[in-house]
N, C-alpha and C positions, 0 to 999 in steps of 0.2 A: 383482624383489622389491618388495612394497608396503610403504611406510612412512607413518606418521601423525605429525602434530605439531600442537600447539595453540599459537597465538601470540596474545598480548594486545596491545592498542594500537590507536589509531584512525588510524594512518598506516601502512598496509601497503605492501609493495613495489609498484613499478610493474608487476611481473610479475602480481600479483594483479589489479590494475585491468585490465590488458590481457586477462587470462584471462576475467574476468567479461564484458568487452565482446565477446569472441569467441563467447560462447554465444548463439545466436539467440533463445532464449526468456527470457534473463535480464531482470529488471526493475530499475528504478532503486533499489529497496529494497536490493539486494545490492551496490550500488556503494560504494566507500570513502567517497565524499563524503556520501551519504545517511546512512551509518552514523555518520559524524562529526557530521552535523547532529542526528540523534536522540540520540546518546550525550551530546553537549554539552548539549542541551536538557533531558534527563531525569536528568543526573548519573549516567549509566551508563558501563560499560566495554565497549568493542568488542573482539571476539575473532574469530579465524579458525582453523578446523580445515583443515589441508591434507593431501592424499593425493598421494604421489609414487610413481612406478614407474620404477626405474632413474634416479632423479634428476629425471625429468620430471613436471611438475604434471599430475595426472589428475582432480582434483576439489577443490572448496572448499566449506566450509559456514560462512558468516559468522553471527555471533550477537552478542547483547548481554546483558550481565550486570548485574543491579540488586541492590544490597544492600538488605536490609529487615529488619523486626522478627522475621521467622521464619527469617532466613537469606537467602542469595542466591536469585534466580530467573533462569533462562536462557530467552531467547526467540530463535528464529530464524524471524521477526524481530519486534521490538517496534514499537508505536506505530500506532494507528488502522488496523488491517487490513493492515499490511505483510506481504507474502509473503516466505517464506524458503526454507529447505531447501537441498539439495545443488545446486551449480552445476557442470555438466560440459559441456565442449565435445564430447567423444566419449563414447559409452556405455562405462562400465566398471562392471559390476554389483558386482564385489568391492569396488572402491574406494568406491562409493556406500553399500553396506551398512556398510562399515567406518566411514565418516564419520558415519552415523546413530548407530551404536553408540558411537562416540567422543564424540559430543555428550552422550548420556545418561551415559556414564562420567564425563565431565568434570563434569557436574552433581552426580553422586553424590560424587565426590571433593571437590568444593567445599562440600559440606554444604548443597546447595540444598533449598529447600522444594518446588519443582517445576521442570520443564523442558518446554518446548513447541516443537515444530517446526510451522510453518504452511506448507503446500505451495503451490507456484506453479501456478495453474490452467492456464497455457499448457503446462506440462510433461506434463500428463495422466498422472501417474505415481503416483496415490494408492495403487494396489494394491501398489506396491513398499513404501510406508511401512506399509501394513497388515501386510505380511509381516515387516518388519524393525524397526519401531519398538518393538514390545513395550509398547505404551502401556497406561496404566491408564484414561485418560479420553479421550473423543473428542467433538469439536464439528465441525459441518458448516456451511459457508457456500455460497451460490450465487454463482458468478462469472459475470458477463456481459461479453462482449467483442464489440465491433464490429470486424470485420475489413474494412478499407476495400476497396471494389471496385477491381480492377486498373485503373490509368490513369483513375481516376474524376475527372470534373469536377463542378462544383457541382450540375448537374441530375441526373447519375447518382447522386450521393450522396443527394440529397433523395428520389429515387424508391426508394431502398433502405429508407426508414423506413416504419413503419406509422402509419396514422391514430391519433391526431390530430396527430402530430408535424409533418407538412408544413403543416397548417393553422395550428398554433401559430407556426411560423417566419414564415409569410406575414402572420399577424396582427401580429407584432412589427415587421415591416417597414412595414406600413401605419400603425402607431402612431408611426412616426418613430424607432424605436430604431436606433442605430448602434453598431458594435463596434470597440474599439481593443485592440490587443495592447500591453501595457505591463509595465514592470518598475521603476517609480519608487516612491518612498516613499509618495506620496499614494495610489497604487493599493493598496499593501500595507495602509495604514491604513484605507482604505475597506473592503477585504476583511475585515480583522480586526473592525472595529466592527460591520459588518453580520452577520458570522458570530456574534458574541456575541448580538446581538439575535435572530437566527433560532433559536439554540440555547435561549435563555431562553424563547422563545415555546412551544417544545415540551418544555421540561424536560430538555433534553439537556446533555451535557458539551461545553463549548467548548474548543478548543485555546487555549493561552496566547499572548500577544503576543510573548513571547521567541522562540517557534518561528518565527513569521513574520519577525521582525526579523533572525534569523540566516540566513535563506535567501540573501540577496545576497552575504554574506561567505563562505558555506560551499559553495554550489553554483555551478557554471559558468553563464554566461549561457544556454547552449543547453539547460540542464537544466530550466528552469522558465519559466512564462509566467503572466501574469494577463490574461485577456480581460475587458474592462470594457464593459458596456452603458450607453450614454449616451442621455438624452432631454432635449431643450432645454438642452443643455450641462451637465447634471448626471449623475453616476453613479447608476444605479438597480439594477444587478446586476453580479456578477463571478464569475469562475471561475478558481481556481488549478489548474494542471496541472503535473505533472512528466513529463519525457520522457527516455527512454534506449533505445539500441539500436533496436528496432523498435516500441516500445510507448509510448503516451502514457497517463498515469494521471489519471483524473478524481478530483481530490483534495478541493477545498473549493469548493462552489457556494454563492453567497449572493444574496439579492434583498431589496430593501426591500419590506416588507409591502404598502404602498400601491400598488406597481407590479406586483404579481403578475399582474393581469389583462392586462398588456401582453405576457405571454409572452416577456419579454426574455431570460430564461435559456435558452430553447429556441434563440433566434437566436444567442446567445453560443456555445452548444455547437456549433451548425452551423458557425459561422465558425471556431471553434477546430479543428474537424475538418478543414475545408478547409485551414487553415494547416498542420495536421499532415501532410496528404497532400503539400502542396507541399514540406515539409521532408523528405519521404522516409519517413515512418512508415507502418507497415502495420496497427497494432492500436490500438484505444482501449479501455483497461481501465476498466470502470465500478466496480471495487472490489467488496468483499464485500457481500452482502445476506443478512440473517438469513432463515431459513425462514419466519418469521412476519411479515415486513415486506411484506405484500401490495401496499401502495400504492407503496412504493419500487421493488419488483420490477416492477410494471406500468409505472411511468414509464421505467425503464431498458430494459426488454425491447423497447420499440417503436422503438428506434434501430437496427434491423437487426442485432440481437445474436445471438451463439451462446452457449449456456449450458454452463458447466462447473461441476462441484462441486469444492470443495477443502476441506481438513480441518485441524483443530488436533489434533495428536497429543501428549498430555500424559502425562508420568510424574510421579507424586506420590511424593515422598520423605519427607514429614512428614505424619502423619495429622492433626495439629492445624490444618492449612490448612483442612480442611472445617469446623472449628468457628468460623471467623472470620465476621464480617459482610461483606457486599458492600462497604460503605463503608470498612471498615478496610483491605481489600485495595486498593481504588481509591486511598486516601490513602497507603498504605504502599508501593505499587508502581506509582506513576503511569506510565501509558502502557504497562505490561506486562500480559501475559496470565498469570494464575496458575492458573486452572482455570475450567471452566464454572460460573457462579454457581448453576446448577440443582443442582450437586453439594454445595453448602453445606448443613449440617444445618439452618440457619435457613430454607432455602428450603422 
């Protein structure tokens, strides 16, 4: 007999944590620690939908709930491209379909404005959500993943990249860039300050300092790294990654504008990948890319990547969501996905 239950709270049982870790394609976003990091940062509430068969856990769907001026919004999962959806160790289609339906039922019961499931590109299960989500709105992203060559050494790794990545890496070495793996406050501060400068330069939204400050206290040491590129004893570029199970997440890259020509970030990525292989990881997830982001796509695809599509399946429960402005939704539901902005009447 299949049973479903919804649990709220940011501290689930160890059983949940162990179950997520046992799923080979699970990502850091679905771990209790990352949910606690994001929920604390956004002032949101963490939740878990569980499916059991004869008392045994056969599926989980973690989510975050954010209160706002139109009512709550549910995301699985929230915050800068986090992937969510159903986590299962063994295939159980009935339980998976039940969890998807339970997610939207929970949103309806809570009076939500909208609810969105963001699929995991490594699961390659989008067709299942197309069949069972009964979504009103759909958004697509390109997922690019570098699957590390088996037993790869540094030379094998660089040979798996397309031009001009190998040239970029060698240019950085010639320019005297060195790379350090760090977790200290100075590295976090450099990452944040440079991130803000980079986002301001392109008119983008920067992550807040409170998010970076919370990482050491919320995540385990093995969960995250900052690789810092140094030139003449000074930091010039850095990359924040998160790691879990078999996959490393390319999360926040930064570089000082005056040092872009050194290609320091390419060497940082190369070194971080080597470190990931030594630590036993198999995948490097480049995160989501919009279909219109040609430059970003071109940069990522040349790192020996495999392309996967993944999707945002949204149910809209309140029609007035469409009548809002983009900025009102960004301000009222910080870090959450409410609907594709192209669906706003103002668009």
